[in-house]
N, C-alpha and C positions, 0 to 999 in steps of 0.2 A: 016710840021713835025708831025708825029703821036705821040700822048701821050698815055701812058699806062692807062689802066682802069681795075679794078677788080670787079667781081660780086660775092658777098657772098650770098649763099643760106642757110638759117637757118631754122631749123625745131625744134619745141618745143613740148613737151608732158606733159600732166597733167592727173592724175588718176581720179579726180572728176570733174564732169561737172560744178557745180557752181564755183569751184576754177579756172576752165579753163578760163572763161571770165575775172576774176580779174587778172589772171596770164598773159593773153595776153595784157591787158592794161598796166601792169607793164613792160612787155618786150618792148612794143611800146614806152613807155616813156624812157626806158634805151637806145633804139636804137636812138631815137631822140636826147637825151642828148649827145651821143657820136659822133654824126655826125658833119661833117664840112659843111659849107655853100654850097659847091659844091656837097655833097653827096645826094643821093636819097634813101629813105627808103619806101618800099611798103609791105603791107600785101598781099601776093599772093595766099593764101589758108587758110584753117581753122586754122592751127597752123604754117603756113610757112610765112617767111618774106624774102624779097630780098633787098640787100643793094648794090647800085652801088657806087663805089669809083673811080671816074675819077681822073687821074693823080697820082694814087697810084701804087707802085711797089708791087710785090708779098710779099715781106717782110713786108712792111707797112700794107698790108691787113691782113697778119697773126697776126701782133701785134694788130690791131683793133679788129679782131675776138676774140683774146685771152682776151682782155679787156672786151668785151661784155660777153664772156663765164663766166669769173670770177664774173662779177656783177650779172648775171642772176642766177648763181648757188646758 
């Protein structure tokens, strides 16, 4: 039986270079703290992150993305 999985592609921007490194560390910590044991978080570019949510429905992924968005904002 196939199980659903969702891939979140997240991109963040910061206007100042020194703040960028600190902001990325903060975002990484937020992503790690919101994840489940089965989730995988990876930094895939300069300011891009990918989150794999195995066993998640589209609605569950939307809720997870919204929680991340609110905390990062």
